[in-house]
PDBQT receptor file of N, H, CA, C and O in Angstrom, charges set to zero:
ATOM      1  N   MET A   1      23.414 121.305   3.245  1.00  0.00    +0.000 N 
ATOM      2  CA  MET A   1      24.589 121.436   2.573  1.00  0.00    +0.000 C 
ATOM      3  C   MET A   1      24.727 120.063   2.398  1.00  0.00    +0.000 C 
ATOM      4  O   MET A   1      25.191 119.444   3.355  1.00  0.00    +0.000 OA
ATOM      5  N   LEU A   2      24.400 119.381   1.288  1.00  0.00    +0.000 N 
ATOM      6  H   LEU A   2      24.023 119.884   0.510  1.00  0.00    +0.000 HD
ATOM      7  CA  LEU A   2      25.195 117.903   0.799  1.00  0.00    +0.000 C 
ATOM      8  C   LEU A   2      25.958 117.048   1.607  1.00  0.00    +0.000 C 
ATOM      9  O   LEU A   2      27.157 117.221   1.390  1.00  0.00    +0.000 OA
ATOM     10  N   PRO A   3      25.701 116.087   2.560  1.00  0.00    +0.000 N 
ATOM     11  CA  PRO A   3      26.660 115.893   4.068  1.00  0.00    +0.000 C 
ATOM     12  C   PRO A   3      28.591 115.762   2.798  1.00  0.00    +0.000 C 
ATOM     13  O   PRO A   3      29.670 116.307   3.031  1.00  0.00    +0.000 OA
ATOM     14  N   GLU A   4      28.208 114.857   1.630  1.00  0.00    +0.000 N 
ATOM     15  H   GLU A   4      27.332 114.414   1.441  1.00  0.00    +0.000 HD
ATOM     16  CA  GLU A   4      29.613 114.961   0.877  1.00  0.00    +0.000 C 
ATOM     17  C   GLU A   4      30.230 116.092   0.437  1.00  0.00    +0.000 C 
ATOM     18  O   GLU A   4      31.405 115.821   0.187  1.00  0.00    +0.000 OA
ATOM     19  N   SER A   5      30.055 116.881   0.292  1.00  0.00    +0.000 N 
ATOM     20  H   SER A   5      29.101 117.101   0.495  1.00  0.00    +0.000 HD
ATOM     21  CA  SER A   5      30.329 118.608   0.178  1.00  0.00    +0.000 C 
ATOM     22  C   SER A   5      31.286 118.714   1.274  1.00  0.00    +0.000 C 
ATOM     23  O   SER A   5      32.481 118.479   1.456  1.00  0.00    +0.000 OA
ATOM     24  N   ARG A   6      30.187 119.206   2.000  1.00  0.00    +0.000 N 
ATOM     25  H   ARG A   6      29.217 119.397   1.852  1.00  0.00    +0.000 HD
ATOM     26  CA  ARG A   6      30.401 119.211   3.658  1.00  0.00    +0.000 C 
ATOM     27  C   ARG A   6      32.541 119.095   2.932  1.00  0.00    +0.000 C 
ATOM     28  O   ARG A   6      33.243 118.561   2.073  1.00  0.00    +0.000 OA
ATOM     29  N   ARG A   7      32.589 120.103   4.179  1.00  0.00    +0.000 N 
ATOM     30  H   ARG A   7      32.018 120.537   4.876  1.00  0.00    +0.000 HD
ATOM     31  CA  ARG A   7      34.134 119.893   4.364  1.00  0.00    +0.000 C 
ATOM     32  C   ARG A   7      34.398 121.076   5.748  1.00  0.00    +0.000 C 
ATOM     33  O   ARG A   7      33.611 122.022   5.761  1.00  0.00    +0.000 OA
ATOM     34  N   LEU A   8      35.152 121.040   6.539  1.00  0.00    +0.000 N 
ATOM     35  H   LEU A   8      35.791 120.271   6.528  1.00  0.00    +0.000 HD
ATOM     36  CA  LEU A   8      35.520 122.041   7.999  1.00  0.00    +0.000 C 
ATOM     37  C   LEU A   8      36.420 122.334   7.876  1.00  0.00    +0.000 C 
ATOM     38  O   LEU A   8      37.154 121.348   7.818  1.00  0.00    +0.000 OA
ATOM     39  N   VAL A   9      36.980 123.291   7.772  1.00  0.00    +0.000 N 
ATOM     40  H   VAL A   9      36.383 124.093   7.819  1.00  0.00    +0.000 HD
ATOM     41  CA  VAL A   9      37.919 124.075   7.970  1.00  0.00    +0.000 C 
ATOM     42  C   VAL A   9      38.399 125.190   9.761  1.00  0.00    +0.000 C 
ATOM     43  O   VAL A   9      37.696 125.441  10.740  1.00  0.00    +0.000 OA
ATOM     44  N   GLN A  10      40.045 125.611   9.398  1.00  0.00    +0.000 N 
ATOM     45  H   GLN A  10      40.617 125.408   8.603  1.00  0.00    +0.000 HD
ATOM     46  CA  GLN A  10      40.181 125.316  11.164  1.00  0.00    +0.000 C 
ATOM     47  C   GLN A  10      40.640 127.864   9.911  1.00  0.00    +0.000 C 
ATOM     48  O   GLN A  10      41.460 128.253   9.079  1.00  0.00    +0.000 OA
ATOM     49  N   LEU A  11      39.414 128.571  10.719  1.00  0.00    +0.000 N 
ATOM     50  H   LEU A  11      38.748 128.255  11.395  1.00  0.00    +0.000 HD
ATOM     51  CA  LEU A  11      39.422 129.493  10.305  1.00  0.00    +0.000 C 
ATOM     52  C   LEU A  11      40.402 130.285  11.701  1.00  0.00    +0.000 C 
ATOM     53  O   LEU A  11      40.275 130.286  12.926  1.00  0.00    +0.000 OA
ATOM     54  N   THR A  12      41.611 131.046  10.510  1.00  0.00    +0.000 N 
ATOM     55  H   THR A  12      41.714 131.045   9.516  1.00  0.00    +0.000 HD
ATOM     56  CA  THR A  12      42.788 131.877  11.175  1.00  0.00    +0.000 C 
ATOM     57  C   THR A  12      42.175 133.207  11.012  1.00  0.00    +0.000 C 
ATOM     58  O   THR A  12      41.700 133.671   9.975  1.00  0.00    +0.000 OA
ATOM     59  N   ILE A  13      42.283 134.007  12.695  1.00  0.00    +0.000 N 
ATOM     60  H   ILE A  13      42.669 133.631  13.537  1.00  0.00    +0.000 HD
ATOM     61  CA  ILE A  13      42.300 135.165  12.808  1.00  0.00    +0.000 C 
ATOM     62  C   ILE A  13      43.087 136.689  13.169  1.00  0.00    +0.000 C 
ATOM     63  O   ILE A  13      42.796 137.281  14.209  1.00  0.00    +0.000 OA
ATOM     64  N   LYS A  14      44.099 137.245  12.204  1.00  0.00    +0.000 N 
ATOM     65  H   LYS A  14      44.335 136.764  11.359  1.00  0.00    +0.000 HD
ATOM     66  CA  LYS A  14      44.164 137.930  12.838  1.00  0.00    +0.000 C 
ATOM     67  C   LYS A  14      44.438 139.005  13.719  1.00  0.00    +0.000 C 
ATOM     68  O   LYS A  14      44.385 140.051  13.073  1.00  0.00    +0.000 OA
ATOM     69  N   SER A  15      44.941 139.383  15.940  1.00  0.00    +0.000 N 
ATOM     70  H   SER A  15      44.984 138.533  16.465  1.00  0.00    +0.000 HD
ATOM     71  CA  SER A  15      44.126 141.243  15.564  1.00  0.00    +0.000 C 
ATOM     72  C   SER A  15      44.593 141.578  15.759  1.00  0.00    +0.000 C 
ATOM     73  O   SER A  15      45.686 141.235  16.209  1.00  0.00    +0.000 OA
ATOM     74  N   GLY A  16      43.834 143.276  15.456  1.00  0.00    +0.000 N 
ATOM     75  H   GLY A  16      42.946 143.555  15.090  1.00  0.00    +0.000 HD
ATOM     76  CA  GLY A  16      44.270 144.369  14.782  1.00  0.00    +0.000 C 
ATOM     77  C   GLY A  16      43.965 144.150  13.827  1.00  0.00    +0.000 C 
ATOM     78  O   GLY A  16      44.747 144.810  13.141  1.00  0.00    +0.000 OA
ATOM     79  N   ASP A  17      43.084 143.459  12.942  1.00  0.00    +0.000 N 
ATOM     80  H   ASP A  17      42.449 142.924  13.499  1.00  0.00    +0.000 HD
ATOM     81  CA  ASP A  17      42.237 144.181  11.735  1.00  0.00    +0.000 C 
ATOM     82  C   ASP A  17      41.262 143.926  11.341  1.00  0.00    +0.000 C 
ATOM     83  O   ASP A  17      40.533 143.959  12.332  1.00  0.00    +0.000 OA
ATOM     84  N   ASN A  18      40.429 143.560  10.150  1.00  0.00    +0.000 N 
ATOM     85  H   ASN A  18      41.020 143.533   9.344  1.00  0.00    +0.000 HD
ATOM     86  CA  ASN A  18      39.048 143.925  10.815  1.00  0.00    +0.000 C 
ATOM     87  C   ASN A  18      37.712 142.623  11.004  1.00  0.00    +0.000 C 
ATOM     88  O   ASN A  18      36.499 142.725  11.191  1.00  0.00    +0.000 OA
ATOM     89  N   SER A  19      38.769 141.252  10.827  1.00  0.00    +0.000 N 
ATOM     90  H   SER A  19      39.754 141.169  10.675  1.00  0.00    +0.000 HD
ATOM     91  CA  SER A  19      38.808 140.349  10.616  1.00  0.00    +0.000 C 
ATOM     92  C   SER A  19      37.367 140.528  11.500  1.00  0.00    +0.000 C 
ATOM     93  O   SER A  19      36.204 140.353  11.135  1.00  0.00    +0.000 OA
ATOM     94  N   MET A  20      38.005 141.014  13.014  1.00  0.00    +0.000 N 
ATOM     95  H   MET A  20      38.949 141.157  13.311  1.00  0.00    +0.000 HD
ATOM     96  CA  MET A  20      36.105 140.040  13.790  1.00  0.00    +0.000 C 
ATOM     97  C   MET A  20      34.807 140.980  12.716  1.00  0.00    +0.000 C 
ATOM     98  O   MET A  20      33.741 140.643  12.199  1.00  0.00    +0.000 OA
ATOM     99  N   LYS A  21      35.541 142.165  12.758  1.00  0.00    +0.000 N 
ATOM    100  H   LYS A  21      36.407 142.439  13.177  1.00  0.00    +0.000 HD
ATOM    101  CA  LYS A  21      34.377 142.583  12.029  1.00  0.00    +0.000 C 
ATOM    102  C   LYS A  21      33.152 142.184  11.359  1.00  0.00    +0.000 C 
ATOM    103  O   LYS A  21      31.923 142.244  11.303  1.00  0.00    +0.000 OA
ATOM    104  N   VAL A  22      34.839 141.499  10.628  1.00  0.00    +0.000 N 
ATOM    105  H   VAL A  22      35.837 141.451  10.674  1.00  0.00    +0.000 HD
ATOM    106  CA  VAL A  22      33.349 141.096   8.698  1.00  0.00    +0.000 C 
ATOM    107  C   VAL A  22      32.594 140.297   9.013  1.00  0.00    +0.000 C 
ATOM    108  O   VAL A  22      31.495 139.995   8.547  1.00  0.00    +0.000 OA
ATOM    109  N   MET A  23      33.608 139.612  10.477  1.00  0.00    +0.000 N 
ATOM    110  H   MET A  23      34.501 139.857  10.856  1.00  0.00    +0.000 HD
ATOM    111  CA  MET A  23      32.826 137.823  10.355  1.00  0.00    +0.000 C 
ATOM    112  C   MET A  23      31.063 137.858  11.694  1.00  0.00    +0.000 C 
ATOM    113  O   MET A  23      30.402 136.912  12.124  1.00  0.00    +0.000 OA
ATOM    114  N   ASP A  24      30.929 139.153  11.893  1.00  0.00    +0.000 N 
ATOM    115  H   ASP A  24      31.465 139.922  11.544  1.00  0.00    +0.000 HD
ATOM    116  CA  ASP A  24      30.271 139.778  13.608  1.00  0.00    +0.000 C 
ATOM    117  C   ASP A  24      28.811 139.543  11.938  1.00  0.00    +0.000 C 
ATOM    118  O   ASP A  24      27.669 139.083  11.906  1.00  0.00    +0.000 OA
ATOM    119  N   MET A  25      29.755 140.167  10.844  1.00  0.00    +0.000 N 
ATOM    120  H   MET A  25      30.682 140.540  10.870  1.00  0.00    +0.000 HD
ATOM    121  CA  MET A  25      28.259 140.366   9.806  1.00  0.00    +0.000 C 
ATOM    122  C   MET A  25      27.951 139.430   9.429  1.00  0.00    +0.000 C 
ATOM    123  O   MET A  25      26.776 139.124   9.629  1.00  0.00    +0.000 OA
ATOM    124  N   LEU A  26      29.043 138.247   8.506  1.00  0.00    +0.000 N 
ATOM    125  H   LEU A  26      29.998 138.496   8.343  1.00  0.00    +0.000 HD
ATOM    126  CA  LEU A  26      29.185 136.961   7.800  1.00  0.00    +0.000 C 
ATOM    127  C   LEU A  26      28.194 136.808   8.312  1.00  0.00    +0.000 C 
ATOM    128  O   LEU A  26      27.279 136.982   7.508  1.00  0.00    +0.000 OA
ATOM    129  N   LEU A  27      27.702 136.441   9.740  1.00  0.00    +0.000 N 
ATOM    130  H   LEU A  27      28.445 136.300  10.393  1.00  0.00    +0.000 HD
ATOM    131  CA  LEU A  27      27.508 134.964  10.483  1.00  0.00    +0.000 C 
ATOM    132  C   LEU A  27      26.524 135.540  11.885  1.00  0.00    +0.000 C 
ATOM    133  O   LEU A  27      26.540 135.000  12.992  1.00  0.00    +0.000 OA
ATOM    134  N   ALA A  28      25.662 136.805  11.493  1.00  0.00    +0.000 N 
ATOM    135  H   ALA A  28      25.649 137.243  10.594  1.00  0.00    +0.000 HD
ATOM    136  CA  ALA A  28      25.139 137.949  12.247  1.00  0.00    +0.000 C 
ATOM    137  C   ALA A  28      23.616 137.833  11.544  1.00  0.00    +0.000 C 
ATOM    138  O   ALA A  28      23.234 138.237  10.446  1.00  0.00    +0.000 OA
ATOM    139  N   LYS A  29      22.704 136.930  12.898  1.00  0.00    +0.000 N 
ATOM    140  H   LYS A  29      23.014 136.602  13.790  1.00  0.00    +0.000 HD
ATOM    141  CA  LYS A  29      21.427 136.881  12.273  1.00  0.00    +0.000 C 
ATOM    142  C   LYS A  29      20.342 138.050  12.259  1.00  0.00    +0.000 C 
ATOM    143  O   LYS A  29      19.127 137.906  12.394  1.00  0.00    +0.000 OA
ATOM    144  N   LYS A  30      21.284 139.649  12.001  1.00  0.00    +0.000 N 
ATOM    145  H   LYS A  30      22.271 139.766  11.891  1.00  0.00    +0.000 HD
ATOM    146  CA  LYS A  30      20.370 140.374  11.483  1.00  0.00    +0.000 C 
ATOM    147  C   LYS A  30      21.530 140.962  11.191  1.00  0.00    +0.000 C 
ATOM    148  O   LYS A  30      22.617 140.987  11.768  1.00  0.00    +0.000 OA
ATOM    149  N   GLY A  31      21.050 141.525  10.009  1.00  0.00    +0.000 N 
ATOM    150  H   GLY A  31      20.167 141.505   9.541  1.00  0.00    +0.000 HD
ATOM    151  CA  GLY A  31      21.925 142.603   8.807  1.00  0.00    +0.000 C 
ATOM    152  C   GLY A  31      21.712 142.072   7.212  1.00  0.00    +0.000 C 
ATOM    153  O   GLY A  31      22.274 142.585   6.244  1.00  0.00    +0.000 OA
ATOM    154  N   ALA A  32      20.976 141.174   7.169  1.00  0.00    +0.000 N 
ATOM    155  H   ALA A  32      20.519 140.757   7.955  1.00  0.00    +0.000 HD
ATOM    156  CA  ALA A  32      20.681 140.314   5.743  1.00  0.00    +0.000 C 
ATOM    157  C   ALA A  32      21.008 141.557   5.198  1.00  0.00    +0.000 C 
ATOM    158  O   ALA A  32      22.237 141.491   5.181  1.00  0.00    +0.000 OA
ATOM    159  N   GLN A  33      20.587 143.078   4.560  1.00  0.00    +0.000 N 
ATOM    160  H   GLN A  33      19.589 143.132   4.573  1.00  0.00    +0.000 HD
ATOM    161  CA  GLN A  33      21.252 143.927   3.115  1.00  0.00    +0.000 C 
ATOM    162  C   GLN A  33      22.177 144.041   3.132  1.00  0.00    +0.000 C 
ATOM    163  O   GLN A  33      22.773 144.179   2.064  1.00  0.00    +0.000 OA
ATOM    164  N   ASP A  34      23.043 144.056   4.663  1.00  0.00    +0.000 N 
ATOM    165  H   ASP A  34      22.559 143.944   5.531  1.00  0.00    +0.000 HD
ATOM    166  CA  ASP A  34      23.985 144.604   4.471  1.00  0.00    +0.000 C 
ATOM    167  C   ASP A  34      25.318 143.539   4.437  1.00  0.00    +0.000 C 
ATOM    168  O   ASP A  34      26.478 143.934   4.312  1.00  0.00    +0.000 OA
ATOM    169  N   ARG A  35      24.889 142.002   4.585  1.00  0.00    +0.000 N 
ATOM    170  H   ARG A  35      23.947 141.681   4.687  1.00  0.00    +0.000 HD
ATOM    171  CA  ARG A  35      25.471 140.689   4.718  1.00  0.00    +0.000 C 
ATOM    172  C   ARG A  35      25.723 141.054   2.693  1.00  0.00    +0.000 C 
ATOM    173  O   ARG A  35      26.788 141.335   2.142  1.00  0.00    +0.000 OA
ATOM    174  N   LYS A  36      24.305 140.900   2.022  1.00  0.00    +0.000 N 
ATOM    175  H   LYS A  36      23.440 140.672   2.469  1.00  0.00    +0.000 HD
ATOM    176  CA  LYS A  36      23.879 141.114   0.847  1.00  0.00    +0.000 C 
ATOM    177  C   LYS A  36      24.949 142.156  -0.141  1.00  0.00    +0.000 C 
ATOM    178  O   LYS A  36      25.391 141.836  -1.244  1.00  0.00    +0.000 OA
ATOM    179  N   ASP A  37      25.197 143.364   0.526  1.00  0.00    +0.000 N 
ATOM    180  H   ASP A  37      24.838 143.624   1.423  1.00  0.00    +0.000 HD
ATOM    181  CA  ASP A  37      25.476 144.713  -0.400  1.00  0.00    +0.000 C 
ATOM    182  C   ASP A  37      27.254 143.896  -0.093  1.00  0.00    +0.000 C 
ATOM    183  O   ASP A  37      28.289 144.423  -0.501  1.00  0.00    +0.000 OA
ATOM    184  N   TRP A  38      27.230 143.116   0.366  1.00  0.00    +0.000 N 
ATOM    185  H   TRP A  38      26.389 142.688   0.698  1.00  0.00    +0.000 HD
ATOM    186  CA  TRP A  38      28.617 143.068   0.958  1.00  0.00    +0.000 C 
ATOM    187  C   TRP A  38      29.451 141.758  -0.277  1.00  0.00    +0.000 C 
ATOM    188  O   TRP A  38      30.490 141.720  -0.937  1.00  0.00    +0.000 OA
ATOM    189  N   LEU A  39      28.400 140.952  -0.073  1.00  0.00    +0.000 N 
ATOM    190  H   LEU A  39      27.556 140.982   0.463  1.00  0.00    +0.000 HD
ATOM    191  CA  LEU A  39      28.571 140.077  -1.052  1.00  0.00    +0.000 C 
ATOM    192  C   LEU A  39      29.211 140.142  -2.075  1.00  0.00    +0.000 C 
ATOM    193  O   LEU A  39      30.213 139.628  -2.574  1.00  0.00    +0.000 OA
ATOM    194  N   GLU A  40      27.894 141.416  -2.485  1.00  0.00    +0.000 N 
ATOM    195  H   GLU A  40      27.080 141.834  -2.080  1.00  0.00    +0.000 HD
ATOM    196  CA  GLU A  40      27.965 141.720  -4.401  1.00  0.00    +0.000 C 
ATOM    197  C   GLU A  40      29.113 142.505  -4.866  1.00  0.00    +0.000 C 
ATOM    198  O   GLU A  40      29.567 142.418  -6.007  1.00  0.00    +0.000 OA
ATOM    199  N   ASN A  41      29.761 143.596  -3.559  1.00  0.00    +0.000 N 
ATOM    200  H   ASN A  41      29.392 143.666  -2.632  1.00  0.00    +0.000 HD
ATOM    201  CA  ASN A  41      30.711 143.948  -4.162  1.00  0.00    +0.000 C 
ATOM    202  C   ASN A  41      32.061 143.526  -3.586  1.00  0.00    +0.000 C 
ATOM    203  O   ASN A  41      32.973 144.202  -4.063  1.00  0.00    +0.000 OA
ATOM    204  N   LYS A  42      32.492 142.537  -2.634  1.00  0.00    +0.000 N 
ATOM    205  H   LYS A  42      31.752 141.987  -2.246  1.00  0.00    +0.000 HD
ATOM    206  CA  LYS A  42      33.543 141.734  -2.392  1.00  0.00    +0.000 C 
ATOM    207  C   LYS A  42      33.472 140.820  -2.117  1.00  0.00    +0.000 C 
ATOM    208  O   LYS A  42      34.128 140.515  -1.122  1.00  0.00    +0.000 OA
ATOM    209  N   GLY A  43      32.728 139.860  -2.716  1.00  0.00    +0.000 N 
ATOM    210  H   GLY A  43      32.195 140.108  -3.524  1.00  0.00    +0.000 HD
ATOM    211  CA  GLY A  43      32.040 138.398  -2.690  1.00  0.00    +0.000 C 
ATOM    212  C   GLY A  43      33.901 137.928  -3.820  1.00  0.00    +0.000 C 
ATOM    213  O   GLY A  43      34.877 137.549  -3.174  1.00  0.00    +0.000 OA
ATOM    214  N   ASP A  44      33.970 138.030  -4.969  1.00  0.00    +0.000 N 
ATOM    215  H   ASP A  44      33.177 138.338  -5.495  1.00  0.00    +0.000 HD
ATOM    216  CA  ASP A  44      34.698 137.626  -5.133  1.00  0.00    +0.000 C 
ATOM    217  C   ASP A  44      36.535 137.802  -5.063  1.00  0.00    +0.000 C 
ATOM    218  O   ASP A  44      37.306 137.721  -6.019  1.00  0.00    +0.000 OA
ATOM    219  N   LEU A  45      36.954 138.120  -3.289  1.00  0.00    +0.000 N 
ATOM    220  H   LEU A  45      36.327 138.186  -2.512  1.00  0.00    +0.000 HD
ATOM    221  CA  LEU A  45      37.523 138.747  -3.234  1.00  0.00    +0.000 C 
ATOM    222  C   LEU A  45      38.358 137.912  -2.280  1.00  0.00    +0.000 C 
ATOM    223  O   LEU A  45      39.481 138.254  -1.911  1.00  0.00    +0.000 OA
ATOM    224  N   ALA A  46      37.493 136.338  -1.745  1.00  0.00    +0.000 N 
ATOM    225  H   ALA A  46      36.580 136.060  -2.044  1.00  0.00    +0.000 HD
ATOM    226  CA  ALA A  46      37.724 135.570  -0.899  1.00  0.00    +0.000 C 
ATOM    227  C   ALA A  46      38.965 134.569  -1.469  1.00  0.00    +0.000 C 
ATOM    228  O   ALA A  46      39.216 134.361  -2.656  1.00  0.00    +0.000 OA
ATOM    229  N   ASN A  47      39.708 133.980  -0.240  1.00  0.00    +0.000 N 
ATOM    230  H   ASN A  47      39.504 134.149   0.724  1.00  0.00    +0.000 HD
ATOM    231  CA  ASN A  47      41.077 133.596  -0.433  1.00  0.00    +0.000 C 
ATOM    232  C   ASN A  47      41.188 132.345  -0.163  1.00  0.00    +0.000 C 
ATOM    233  O   ASN A  47      42.099 132.141   0.640  1.00  0.00    +0.000 OA
ATOM    234  N   VAL A  48      40.235 130.733  -0.749  1.00  0.00    +0.000 N 
ATOM    235  H   VAL A  48      39.496 130.898  -1.401  1.00  0.00    +0.000 HD
ATOM    236  CA  VAL A  48      40.823 129.577  -0.293  1.00  0.00    +0.000 C 
ATOM    237  C   VAL A  48      41.026 128.829  -0.429  1.00  0.00    +0.000 C 
ATOM    238  O   VAL A  48      41.609 128.181   0.440  1.00  0.00    +0.000 OA
TER     239      VAL A  48
């Protein structure tokens, strides 16, 4: 990533929802195919 375009954002995770499972899937070293499938199917749902 270019240092000029990087930004730091605060992530707030609510307990009791699916956030931890999704974050684990997105950041895990293994499971690249699961991550690819998820991004292809739900990647456009991000609210940033």
